[in-house]
KOLVOLO-940719 format. One record per residue (C-alpha): residue number from 1; residue in three letters; x, y, z. Coordinates in steps of 0.5 Angstrom, whole numbers, plus 2048, in hexadecimal, padded with zeros to 3 digits. Example, Ala and Ser with C-alpha at 12.3 -4.5 7.8 and 13.67 -1.06 7.14 Angstrom:
<atoms>
ATOM:1:Ala:819:7F7:810
ATOM:2:Ser:81B:7FE:80E
</atoms>
This chain:
<atoms>
ATOM:1:Unk:959:8E4:8A5
ATOM:2:Unk:953:8E0:8A9
ATOM:3:Unk:955:8DE:8B0
ATOM:4:Unk:955:8D6:8B2
ATOM:5:Unk:94F:8D3:8B6
ATOM:6:Unk:94F:8CF:8BB
ATOM:7:Unk:94D:8C8:8B8
ATOM:8:Unk:945:8C6:8BC
ATOM:9:Unk:944:8CD:8BD
ATOM:10:Unk:93E:8CC:8BA
ATOM:11:Unk:93C:8C6:8BB
ATOM:12:Unk:934:8C5:8BC
ATOM:13:Unk:931:8C0:8C2
ATOM:14:Unk:930:8B8:8C1
ATOM:15:Unk:929:8B7:8C3
ATOM:16:Unk:927:8B0:8C6
ATOM:17:Unk:920:8AD:8C8
ATOM:18:Unk:920:8A8:8CD
ATOM:19:Unk:91B:8A6:8D3
ATOM:20:Unk:91B:8A5:8DB
ATOM:21:Unk:918:8A2:8E0
ATOM:22:Unk:915:8A5:8E5
ATOM:23:Unk:911:8A3:8EB
ATOM:24:Unk:90D:89E:8E5
ATOM:25:Unk:90D:8A3:8E0
ATOM:26:Unk:911:8A4:8D9
ATOM:27:Unk:913:8AA:8D9
ATOM:28:Unk:915:8AD:8D1
ATOM:29:Unk:91C:8B1:8D2
ATOM:30:Unk:921:8B4:8CD
ATOM:31:Unk:929:8B4:8CF
ATOM:32:Unk:92B:8BB:8CB
ATOM:33:Unk:933:8BA:8CA
ATOM:34:Unk:935:8C1:8CA
ATOM:35:Unk:93D:8C3:8C9
ATOM:36:Unk:93C:8C9:8CD
ATOM:37:Unk:939:8C6:8D3
ATOM:38:Unk:93D:8C6:8D9
ATOM:39:Unk:939:8C1:8DE
ATOM:40:Unk:934:8BC:8DD
ATOM:41:Unk:92E:8BF:8DE
ATOM:42:Unk:926:8BE:8DE
ATOM:43:Unk:91F:8C2:8DC
ATOM:44:Unk:918:8C1:8DC
ATOM:45:Unk:914:8C6:8D7
ATOM:46:Unk:90E:8C5:8D4
ATOM:47:Unk:910:8C6:8CD
ATOM:48:Unk:916:8C1:8CD
ATOM:49:Unk:914:8BD:8D3
ATOM:50:Unk:91A:8B9:8D7
ATOM:51:Unk:921:8BB:8D4
ATOM:52:Unk:928:8B9:8D7
ATOM:53:Unk:92D:8BE:8D5
ATOM:54:Unk:935:8BB:8D5
ATOM:55:Unk:93B:8BD:8D2
ATOM:56:Unk:93D:8B9:8CD
ATOM:57:Unk:944:8B7:8CF
ATOM:58:Unk:940:8B3:8D4
ATOM:59:Unk:940:8AC:8D3
ATOM:60:Unk:93B:8A8:8CF
ATOM:61:Unk:93A:8A4:8D4
ATOM:62:Unk:937:8A8:8D9
ATOM:63:Unk:931:8A5:8DC
ATOM:64:Unk:92C:8AB:8DB
ATOM:65:Unk:926:8A7:8DD
ATOM:66:Unk:929:8A7:8E3
ATOM:67:Unk:929:8AE:8E4
ATOM:68:Unk:923:8AF:8E2
ATOM:69:Unk:920:8AA:8E7
ATOM:70:Unk:924:8AD:8EC
ATOM:71:Unk:920:8B4:8EB
ATOM:72:Unk:91A:8AF:8EA
ATOM:73:Unk:916:8B2:8EF
ATOM:74:Unk:916:8BA:8ED
ATOM:75:Unk:916:8B7:8E5
ATOM:76:Unk:90F:8B4:8E6
ATOM:77:Unk:90C:8BB:8EA
ATOM:78:Unk:910:8C0:8E4
ATOM:79:Unk:90C:8BB:8DF
ATOM:80:Unk:906:8BB:8E2
ATOM:81:Unk:906:8C3:8E4
ATOM:82:Unk:907:8C3:8DC
ATOM:83:Unk:901:8BE:8DA
ATOM:84:Unk:906:8BA:8D6
ATOM:85:Unk:905:8B4:8DB
ATOM:86:Unk:90B:8AF:8D7
ATOM:87:Unk:90F:8B4:8D5
ATOM:88:Unk:90E:8B2:8CE
ATOM:89:Unk:908:8B7:8CC
ATOM:90:Unk:902:8BA:8CD
ATOM:91:Unk:8FB:8B6:8CE
ATOM:92:Unk:8F8:8B4:8C8
ATOM:93:Unk:8F3:8BA:8C9
ATOM:94:Unk:8F7:8C0:8C6
ATOM:95:Unk:8FB:8BB:8C0
ATOM:96:Unk:8FB:8C0:8B9
ATOM:97:Unk:8F5:8BB:8B6
ATOM:98:Unk:8EE:8BC:8B4
ATOM:99:Unk:8EA:8BC:8BA
ATOM:100:Unk:8EF:8BE:8C0
ATOM:101:Unk:8EF:8C4:8C4
ATOM:102:Unk:8F3:8CA:8C4
ATOM:103:Unk:8F3:8D0:8C9
ATOM:104:Unk:8F1:8D6:8C7
ATOM:105:Unk:8F0:8DD:8C9
ATOM:106:Unk:8EF:8D9:8D0
ATOM:107:Unk:8EA:8D4:8CD
ATOM:108:Unk:8EB:8CD:8CB
ATOM:109:Unk:8E9:8CD:8C3
ATOM:110:Unk:8E8:8C7:8C0
ATOM:111:Unk:8EC:8C6:8B9
ATOM:112:Unk:8E9:8C4:8B2
ATOM:113:Unk:8EE:8C4:8AD
ATOM:114:Unk:8EB:8C2:8A5
ATOM:115:Unk:8EF:8C1:89F
ATOM:116:Unk:8EC:8C4:899
ATOM:117:Unk:8ED:8C7:891
ATOM:118:Unk:8F0:8CD:895
ATOM:119:Unk:8F6:8D1:892
ATOM:120:Unk:8F8:8D4:899
ATOM:121:Unk:8F6:8D2:8A0
ATOM:122:Unk:8F0:8D6:8A4
ATOM:123:Unk:8EF:8D6:8AB
ATOM:124:Unk:8E8:8D8:8AE
ATOM:125:Unk:8E7:8D8:8B5
ATOM:126:Unk:8E0:8D7:8B8
ATOM:127:Unk:8E0:8DA:8C0
ATOM:128:Unk:8D8:8D8:8C1
ATOM:129:Unk:8D9:8D0:8BF
ATOM:130:Unk:8E1:8D1:8C1
ATOM:131:Unk:8E3:8D0:8BB
ATOM:132:Unk:8E9:8CF:8B7
ATOM:133:Unk:8E8:8CD:8B0
ATOM:134:Unk:8EF:8CC:8AB
ATOM:135:Unk:8EE:8CB:8A3
ATOM:136:Unk:8F5:8C9:8A1
ATOM:137:Unk:8F5:8C8:899
ATOM:138:Unk:8F5:8C0:896
ATOM:139:Unk:8FC:8C2:894
ATOM:140:Unk:903:8C0:898
ATOM:141:Unk:907:8C4:89C
ATOM:142:Unk:902:8C7:8A0
ATOM:143:Unk:902:8C4:8A7
ATOM:144:Unk:8FE:8C5:8AD
ATOM:145:Unk:904:8C8:8B2
ATOM:146:Unk:907:8CE:8AE
ATOM:147:Unk:8FF:8D0:8AB
ATOM:148:Unk:8FC:8D0:8B2
ATOM:149:Unk:902:8D4:8B5
ATOM:150:Unk:902:8D9:8B0
ATOM:151:Unk:8FB:8DB:8B2
ATOM:152:Unk:8FC:8DA:8B9
ATOM:153:Unk:901:8DF:8B8
ATOM:154:Unk:8FF:8E4:8B4
ATOM:155:Unk:8F8:8E4:8B9
ATOM:156:Unk:8FD:8E5:8BF
ATOM:157:Unk:902:8EC:8BA
ATOM:158:Unk:8FA:8EF:8B9
ATOM:159:Unk:8F7:8EE:8BF
ATOM:160:Unk:8FD:8F0:8C4
ATOM:161:Unk:8FF:8F5:8C0
ATOM:162:Unk:8F7:8F8:8C1
ATOM:163:Unk:8F7:8F7:8C9
ATOM:164:Unk:8FE:8FA:8C9
ATOM:165:Unk:8FA:900:8C5
ATOM:166:Unk:8F5:900:8CA
ATOM:167:Unk:8F9:900:8D0
ATOM:168:Unk:8FE:905:8CE
ATOM:169:Unk:8F9:90A:8CE
ATOM:170:Unk:8F5:909:8D4
ATOM:171:Unk:8FD:908:8D7
ATOM:172:Unk:900:90E:8D4
ATOM:173:Unk:906:90B:8D1
ATOM:174:Unk:909:90A:8C9
ATOM:175:Unk:90B:903:8C7
ATOM:176:Unk:911:904:8C1
ATOM:177:Unk:90F:8FD:8BF
ATOM:178:Unk:90D:8F6:8C0
ATOM:179:Unk:910:8F0:8BE
ATOM:180:Unk:90C:8E9:8C0
ATOM:181:Unk:911:8E3:8C0
ATOM:182:Unk:911:8DB:8C3
ATOM:183:Unk:914:8DC:8CA
ATOM:184:Unk:915:8D6:8CD
ATOM:185:Unk:913:8D8:8D5
ATOM:186:Unk:912:8E1:8D4
ATOM:187:Unk:90B:8E3:8D2
ATOM:188:Unk:90D:8EA:8D1
ATOM:189:Unk:913:8F0:8D2
ATOM:190:Unk:914:8F7:8D0
ATOM:191:Unk:91B:8FB:8CE
ATOM:192:Unk:91D:901:8D2
ATOM:193:Unk:91C:905:8CB
ATOM:194:Unk:915:902:8CA
ATOM:195:Unk:915:8FC:8C6
ATOM:196:Unk:911:8F7:8C8
ATOM:197:Unk:911:8EF:8C8
ATOM:198:Unk:90C:8E9:8C9
ATOM:199:Unk:90B:8E3:8C8
ATOM:200:Unk:905:8E0:8C3
ATOM:201:Unk:902:8DB:8C7
ATOM:202:Unk:900:8E1:8CA
ATOM:203:Unk:8FA:8E0:8C6
ATOM:204:Unk:8F9:8D9:8C9
ATOM:205:Unk:8F8:8DB:8D0
ATOM:206:Unk:8F1:8DF:8D3
ATOM:207:Unk:8F0:8E6:8D1
ATOM:208:Unk:8F1:8EA:8D8
ATOM:209:Unk:8F8:8E5:8D8
ATOM:210:Unk:8FA:8E8:8D2
ATOM:211:Unk:8F7:8EF:8D4
ATOM:212:Unk:8FC:8EE:8DA
ATOM:213:Unk:901:8EC:8D6
ATOM:214:Unk:902:8F3:8D1
ATOM:215:Unk:900:8F7:8D8
ATOM:216:Unk:905:8F5:8DC
ATOM:217:Unk:90B:8F6:8D6
ATOM:218:Unk:908:8FD:8D5
ATOM:219:Unk:908:8FF:8DC
ATOM:220:Unk:910:8FD:8DB
ATOM:221:Unk:910:903:8D7
ATOM:222:Unk:90F:908:8DD
ATOM:223:Unk:913:904:8E2
ATOM:224:Unk:918:8FF:8DF
ATOM:225:Unk:919:8FB:8E5
ATOM:226:Unk:914:8F6:8E9
ATOM:227:Unk:913:8FC:8EF
ATOM:228:Unk:90D:8FD:8F3
ATOM:229:Unk:90C:903:8EF
ATOM:230:Unk:90C:8FF:8E9
ATOM:231:Unk:906:8F9:8EC
ATOM:232:Unk:903:8FF:8EE
ATOM:233:Unk:901:902:8E8
ATOM:234:Unk:900:8FA:8E5
ATOM:235:Unk:8FB:8FA:8EC
ATOM:236:Unk:8F8:901:8EA
ATOM:237:Unk:8F7:900:8E1
ATOM:238:Unk:8F5:8F8:8E3
ATOM:239:Unk:8F3:8F7:8EA
ATOM:240:Unk:8F1:8F0:8E9
ATOM:241:Unk:8F9:8EF:8E6
ATOM:242:Unk:8FA:8E9:8EB
ATOM:243:Unk:8F4:8E4:8E8
ATOM:244:Unk:8F8:8E4:8E2
ATOM:245:Unk:8FF:8E2:8E6
ATOM:246:Unk:8FC:8DD:8E9
ATOM:247:Unk:8F9:8DA:8E2
ATOM:248:Unk:901:8DA:8DF
ATOM:249:Unk:903:8D7:8E5
ATOM:250:Unk:8FE:8D1:8E5
ATOM:251:Unk:8FC:8D0:8DE
ATOM:252:Unk:902:8D6:8DA
ATOM:253:Unk:907:8CF:8DA
ATOM:254:Unk:902:8C9:8D9
ATOM:255:Unk:904:8C6:8D2
ATOM:256:Unk:8FC:8C6:8D0
ATOM:257:Unk:8FB:8CD:8D0
ATOM:258:Unk:902:8CF:8CC
ATOM:259:Unk:901:8CA:8C7
ATOM:260:Unk:907:8C7:8C7
ATOM:261:Unk:907:8C3:8C2
ATOM:262:Unk:907:8CA:8BC
</atoms>
């Protein structure tokens, strides 16, 4: 006999978009009412902008605008850090339209999008002109975002595996399996049995940054920690790794560089 389940156990969060004025700026934010939330929480990230999470049991008249304003200076600083000045979107320069720009291999590329009498989408990257040309079928159902994202993921798969093979041979280690995922804030991970996972957005970053992340995770196959021995190994195989770390700290969480529209 099947067991009964508590009513509302699988309820999803309810999202509401609002705007608060902070020091003369109109800041868009999202109110996320979640059944498992225990208290009012404020978060700012490159993908979602400003998010207020509140328990579903709290009354609807709770003044979330006041809550956001109370942390106004911090909110504005984080939005500026992530390149989301008004909380609602990124610079129009990065919009996924023909003539827009995205980062690829650490260089800004211009998108050229054409709809032609072709049977399947086709994408060509011109590294000299710094152009990514997308040719989409005129038929309905082919949209820029999923087609471009699939292509970028495939580029990431090929490049990361290539670098992992090169560096594993150089380091004298073996990896078991590589998966490419879409983590929000983690660039790579390693399990004790040799499985590696990497963020597909590494393909957007400068090649030295991608290589550093791969070397970092491969070094964990020898030292499953962040001990002095681990960092000595990283430095031995990538002496200038700190430049990649600095780039990740200053540029890695930029909404523009992450192409958060995807």
